C-alpha positions in Angstrom: 143.7 121.6 119.2 144.0 117.4 119.9 142.5 115.4 122.4 146.3 115.1 123.7 146.5 118.9 125.3 142.9 118.8 126.7 144.0 116.0 129.3 145.8 118.6 132.4 148.9 117.3 133.8 147.6 116.2 136.8 144.7 113.9 136.5 147.3 111.9 133.7 149.6 111.1 137.4 146.7 110.5 139.6 145.5 107.9 137.1 149.3 107.0 136.5 149.7 106.5 140.2 146.9 104.5 140.6 148.3 102.0 138.2 151.6 102.5 139.7 149.6 101.5 143.0 147.4 99.1 141.8 150.3 96.7 140.3 152.2 97.7 143.5 149.8 95.1 145.5 148.9 92.6 143.1 152.0 90.4 144.4 150.8 91.0 147.6 146.8 89.8 147.1 148.2 86.7 145.2 150.2 85.6 148.1 147.0 86.4 150.6 144.8 84.8 148.5 147.5 81.8 148.2 147.9 81.6 152.4 143.7 81.9 152.3 143.4 78.7 149.8 146.7 76.5 151.8 144.8 77.6 154.8 141.5 76.6 154.2 142.6 73.4 152.4 144.9 72.0 155.2 141.7 72.8 157.6 139.5 71.0 155.9 142.5 67.8 155.0 142.7 67.4 158.6 138.5 67.9 159.1 138.5 65.0 156.7 141.0 62.5 158.5 139.1 63.4 162.0 136.4 62.6 160.5 137.8 58.6 159.5 139.4 58.4 162.1 136.4 58.6 164.1 134.5 56.2 161.6 137.1 53.2 162.0 136.3 53.9 165.7 132.9 52.6 165.1 133.4 49.7 162.6 136.4 48.6 165.5 134.2 48.9 168.1 131.2 47.3 166.3 134.2 44.5 165.5 135.5 44.4 169.2 131.1 43.2 170.1 130.7 41.0 167.1 134.1 38.7 168.3 133.3 39.3 171.9 130.1 37.7 171.3 131.1 35.1 169.3 133.6 34.5 171.9 130.5 33.9 174.7 128.5 32.3 172.5 131.2 28.7 171.7 131.6 28.4 175.7 127.8 27.9 176.2 
C-alpha cells in the first residue's frame, strides 16, 4: 500500500478547509494590523505635537518675562 491510500479522505478535506480558511482571513488580518499601526502613528504624532506646543509655550513665557523685566529696568 502506498502512503496516499493510508490517508483518510476526511483528514484531507479538513486540512484543505483549514488552509482555505487561513488564506481567506489573511487579507483581513493584514488590514487590521495596518489600521492599528496607522492609528498608533497618528496618536504618537498628536502627542508629539502637544509636547512641542507645551515646550514652546514655556519658551514664549520665559522670553516675555525677560522682555518685560528689561523694559522695567530701562525706566528706572
